C-alpha positions in Angstrom: -11.2 206.1 -98.5 -8.4 207.4 -100.9 -9.0 205.1 -103.8 -12.7 205.7 -103.8 -12.4 209.4 -103.1 -14.6 209.2 -99.9 -15.2 212.1 -97.6 -16.8 209.8 -95.0 -16.0 206.1 -94.3 -19.5 205.1 -95.1 -20.7 202.6 -97.7 -24.5 202.2 -98.3 -25.1 198.4 -98.4 -26.4 196.9 -101.6 -30.0 196.0 -101.0 -31.2 193.9 -104.0 -34.8 194.0 -104.7 -35.5 197.7 -104.9 -34.4 199.3 -101.6 -31.4 201.1 -103.0 -33.0 203.2 -105.6 -30.7 205.3 -107.9 -31.9 208.4 -106.0 -30.6 206.7 -102.7 -27.3 205.6 -104.3 -26.6 209.0 -105.7 -27.6 210.9 -102.6 -25.1 208.8 -100.5 -22.3 209.2 -103.0 -22.9 212.9 -103.4 -22.7 213.3 -99.6 -19.2 211.9 -99.5 -20.0 208.2 -98.9 -20.2 205.3 -101.5 -23.7 204.4 -102.7 -24.1 201.0 -104.1 -26.6 199.4 -106.5 -27.7 195.9 -105.4 -28.1 194.4 -108.9 -28.5 190.7 -108.3 -32.0 190.6 -109.5 -31.6 193.2 -112.3 -31.1 192.3 -116.1 -28.1 193.7 -117.8 -30.3 196.4 -119.4 -31.7 197.3 -115.9 -28.1 197.4 -114.5 -27.1 199.9 -117.2 -30.2 202.0 -116.8 -29.8 202.2 -112.9 -26.0 203.2 -113.4 -27.0 205.9 -115.9 -29.6 207.3 -113.5 -27.0 207.4 -110.7 -24.4 209.0 -113.0 -27.0 211.6 -114.1 -27.4 212.7 -110.4 -23.8 212.6 -109.2 -20.3 212.6 -110.7 -18.9 210.9 -107.6 -18.0 207.2 -107.4 -20.5 204.4 -106.8 -20.6 200.7 -106.6 -22.6 197.7 -107.9 -23.0 194.4 -106.2 -24.0 190.9 -107.6 -24.5 187.6 -106.1 -21.5 185.3 -106.8 -22.6 182.3 -109.0 -24.1 179.3 -107.0 -24.6 175.7 -108.0 -28.0 174.9 -109.5 -30.4 174.1 -106.8 -31.7 170.6 -106.4 -35.5 170.1 -106.0 -35.9 168.7 -102.5 -38.2 165.7 -101.6 -40.5 168.0 -99.6 -41.1 170.4 -102.7 -44.9 169.9 -102.6 -45.0 170.6 -98.8 -43.0 173.8 -99.5 -45.4 175.0 -102.0 -48.4 174.0 -99.7 -46.9 176.0 -96.8 -47.2 179.2 -98.7 -50.5 178.6 -100.4 -52.8 179.9 -97.7 -50.9 183.2 -97.8 -51.6 183.5 -101.6 -55.2 182.8 -100.9 -55.4 185.5 -98.3 -54.0 188.0 -100.9 -56.4 186.8 -103.6 -53.5 185.4 -105.7 -53.7 182.4 -108.0 -52.5 179.2 -106.2 -48.7 178.9 -106.2 -46.8 176.4 -108.3 -43.5 174.9 -108.1 -41.1 177.5 -109.7 -38.5 176.8 -112.3 -34.9 177.4 -111.6 -33.9 180.8 -113.0 -31.2 180.9 -115.8 -27.7 181.7 -115.0 -27.2 185.5 -115.8 -24.0 186.2 -114.0 -21.8 186.5 -117.0 -24.1 188.9 -118.7 -24.6 190.9 -115.6 -20.9 191.2 -115.1 -20.6 192.6 -118.8 -23.1 195.3 -117.8 -21.2 196.2 -114.7 -18.0 196.6 -116.6 -19.7 199.2 -118.9 -21.6 200.8 -116.0 -19.0 203.4 -115.1 -19.0 202.1 -111.4 -15.9 202.4 -109.4 -16.5 199.3 -107.2 -17.7 195.9 -108.0 -18.6 193.7 -105.1 -19.9 190.2 -104.7 -21.8 188.3 -102.0 -22.4 184.5 -101.5 -19.0 183.6 -102.7 -16.3 184.5 -105.2 -16.2 184.9 -108.9 -13.6 183.4 -111.3 -10.2 184.8 -111.8 -11.3 185.9 -115.3 -14.1 188.2 -113.8 -11.6 189.6 -111.3 -9.1 190.4 -114.0 -11.7 192.0 -116.2 -12.9 194.2 -113.3 -9.5 195.3 -112.5 -8.6 196.0 -116.2 -11.4 198.5 -116.0 -9.8 200.3 -113.1 -12.6 199.1 -110.8 -11.9 198.0 -107.2 -13.1 194.4 -106.3 -14.7 193.7 -102.9 -16.1 190.4 -101.4 -18.2 189.6 -98.4 -16.9 187.4 -95.7 -18.4 186.1 -92.5 -15.3 184.3 -91.2 -11.6 184.8 -91.2 -11.2 181.8 -93.5 -13.7 183.5 -96.1 -11.6 186.8 -95.8 -8.5 185.1 -96.5 -10.1 183.3 -99.5 -11.3 186.7 -100.7 -7.8 188.2 -100.5 -6.3 185.2 -102.4 -8.8 185.7 -105.1 -7.7 189.3 -105.6 -10.0 191.3 -103.6 -9.0 194.8 -102.9 -11.5 195.1 -100.0 -13.2 192.6 -97.8 -16.5 193.3 -96.2 -16.7 191.6 -92.7 -20.3 190.9 -92.2 -21.3 190.3 -88.6 -24.2 188.2 -87.5 -26.1 191.4 -86.5 -26.4 192.3 -90.2 -29.9 192.5 -91.8 -30.6 190.7 -95.1 -28.9 187.6 -96.5 -25.9 185.9 -94.9 -22.9 186.1 -97.2 -21.4 182.8 -95.8 -19.8 180.6 -98.5 -17.0 178.5 -96.8 -18.5 177.3 -93.7 -21.9 176.0 -92.4 -24.2 179.0 -91.8 -24.7 178.2 -88.1 -21.0 178.3 -87.4 -20.5 181.5 -89.3 -22.8 183.6 -87.0 -20.0 185.8 -85.5 -20.7 189.2 -84.2 -19.2 192.2 -85.8 -17.2 193.3 -82.8 -15.5 189.8 -82.6 -15.2 189.3 -86.5 -13.7 192.6 -87.5 -10.5 192.7 -85.5 -9.9 189.1 -86.3 -10.2 189.7 -90.0 -8.2 192.9 -89.8 -5.3 191.0 -88.3 -5.5 188.2 -90.8 -5.6 190.1 -94.1 -3.5 193.0 -95.6 -6.3 194.6 -97.5 -8.7 197.1 -96.1 -11.6 195.7 -94.1 -15.1 197.2 -94.2 -17.3 196.4 -91.0 -20.8 195.5 -91.7 -23.6 194.5 -89.2 -25.6 196.5 -86.6 -23.9 199.7 -87.3 -26.4 202.5 -87.3 -24.8 205.7 -86.0 -21.5 207.5 -85.5 -20.8 205.6 -82.3 -20.8 202.3 -84.4 -18.7 203.9 -87.1 -16.0 205.0 -84.4 -16.2 201.6 -82.8 -15.5 199.8 -86.2 -12.6 202.1 -86.9 -11.1 201.4 -83.5 -11.4 197.6 -84.3 -9.4 198.0 -87.5 -11.8 198.7 -90.1 -11.2 201.3 -92.7 -14.9 202.0 -93.3 -18.4 200.6 -92.5 -21.2 199.3 -94.6 -24.6 200.2 -93.5 -28.0 198.9 -94.8 -30.7 199.2 -92.3 -29.9 202.8 -91.6 -30.5 203.8 -95.1 -33.8 201.8 -95.6 -35.7 204.3 -93.6 -34.4 207.3 -95.7 -36.9 209.0 -97.9 -35.1 207.8 -101.1 -35.2 204.1 -100.3 -37.6 202.2 -102.5 -39.4 200.1 -99.9 -43.1 200.1 -99.0 -44.1 202.5 -96.3 -45.3 199.6 -94.2 -41.8 198.1 -94.3 -40.3 201.5 -93.3 -42.8 201.7 -90.3 -41.9 198.2 -89.3 -38.3 199.1 -88.9 -38.9 202.4 -87.1 -41.2 200.6 -84.6 -39.1 197.5 -84.0 -37.2 196.6 -80.9 -33.8 195.1 -80.8 -35.1 191.7 -80.2 -37.5 191.8 -83.2 -35.3 190.2 -85.8 -34.7 186.6 -86.6 -32.6 184.6 -89.1 -34.9 182.7 -91.4 -35.0 180.8 -94.7 -38.7 181.3 -95.1 -38.7 184.0 -97.8 -35.7 183.1 -100.1 -34.4 179.7 -99.0 -31.2 181.2 -97.8 -30.5 182.4 -94.2 -31.4 186.1 -93.9 -32.1 188.3 -91.0 -35.4 190.2 -90.9 -38.1 191.4 -88.5 -40.2 188.5 -87.5 -43.8 188.4 -88.9 -46.6 185.9 -89.4 -45.4 184.4 -92.7 -41.8 183.9 -91.3 -43.0 182.2 -88.1 -45.6 180.0 -89.8 -43.3 178.8 -92.6 -40.3 178.2 -90.3 -42.5 176.2 -87.9 -43.6 174.0 -90.9 -40.0 173.4 -91.9 -40.6 172.7 -95.7 -38.6 175.3 -97.6 -37.2 175.3 -101.1 -33.4 176.1 -101.5 -32.3 179.5 -102.8 -33.3 180.8 -105.3 -36.3 178.6 -105.7 -38.0 179.7 -102.4 -37.3 183.2 -103.4 -39.2 182.8 -106.7 -42.0 181.0 -104.9 -42.6 183.9 -102.5 -42.0 186.7 -105.0 -45.6 187.2 -106.2 -46.8 187.2 -102.6 -44.3 189.8 -101.5 -45.0 191.9 -104.5 -48.7 191.9 -103.8 -48.2 192.6 -100.1 -46.0 195.6 -100.8 -48.7 197.1 -103.0 -51.3 196.4 -100.5 -49.3 197.6 -97.4 -49.4 194.2 -95.7 -46.2 193.8 -93.7 -47.1 190.3 -92.4 -46.3 188.9 -95.8 -43.1 190.9 -96.5 -39.5 190.0 -96.1 -38.6 192.8 -93.7 -34.9 192.5 -93.9 -33.3 194.5 -91.0 -30.3 194.3 -88.7 -30.3 194.2 -84.8 -29.7 197.9 -84.5 -33.4 198.7 -85.5 -34.0 200.8 -82.5 -31.5 203.3 -83.9 -33.3 203.8 -87.2 -34.2 207.3 -88.2 -36.7 208.8 -90.8 -34.9 211.4 -92.9 -33.2 212.1 -96.2 -29.9 210.4 -97.0 -27.9 213.6 -97.1 -29.2 214.5 -93.7 -28.3 211.1 -92.4 -24.8 211.3 -93.9 -24.3 214.7 -92.2 -25.4 213.2 -88.8 -23.2 210.2 -89.2 -20.2 212.4 -89.8 -20.9 214.6 -86.9 -21.6 211.7 -84.6 -18.4 210.0 -85.6 -16.4 213.0 -85.0 -18.1 213.5 -81.6 -17.4 209.9 -80.5 -13.7 210.0 -81.5 -13.2 213.3 -79.8 -15.0 212.0 -76.7 -12.6 209.0 -76.5 -9.6 211.1 -77.3 -10.3 213.4 -74.4 -10.5 210.7 -71.8 -7.3 210.3 -69.8 -5.6 206.9 -69.4 
């Protein structure tokens, strides 16, 4: 809160793929939280352009997030079956037949160089930890470094790597799982259980993430030992979010049991609202590893977004979907602040 000059303990989660537009990032920061650019899929030039757009709209701090470098994926034996599993969906959208994608080149080093020149106040990573040279370069720029953890072991590793902040991602969270030091299925720990255990284990500030949608959730996270919260799904339904309207409607109409963890869209476990594509591909079981599956499904998802077809989209969302609201980011931030204060006051007024 102090080092990032935050008025409210709210960080807008990075949402790589276009959800966190510069307008959304700037609006959250301008309202006293911390907006974050999810830059994992952006080129260095696009990172600099997005940062410039944010800086043009607000003088307040903002963050940038990247995916930590991952080992090059191995092409699985069932590669042809994985391509065949998505082919019918391409045909339905009148797209050319899909082909086995090439592994994307490693761009992390160049992306980091752009982050260092972006003017951001916070650099965060997901999916692992960067090298010591990256951490040193970030800190030499006066930026804070944050890392995502889904277990206490990962939080301790983040602290040892020099993290100033650890984001404790509970199993309720929408989007990709940040797990990197344990099997995914063993790292599905709920936010309420994870946050206090991480807070007890590390000496750096903890940010709670996963299923937090309103001031009650923020107050609960603070009571559990968090210094702030990170919220993604709550901001996806804001007017500034860069998602198709059909995606926004899917969140606003979803129930708490609507989400599943799937590898169908990207090859890496991620939580989203179940739809026909997810259920069909999961049932077939032939899925390429990340990021190959992500590249395989990208043309389909792009076309579906333009056509307003939610059954083909990766509808990333957390388990708190019933609490989603349609409004501007500044209005949401004001409501979150009022709700948090109300929740804390209500608890403070209760007699033991």
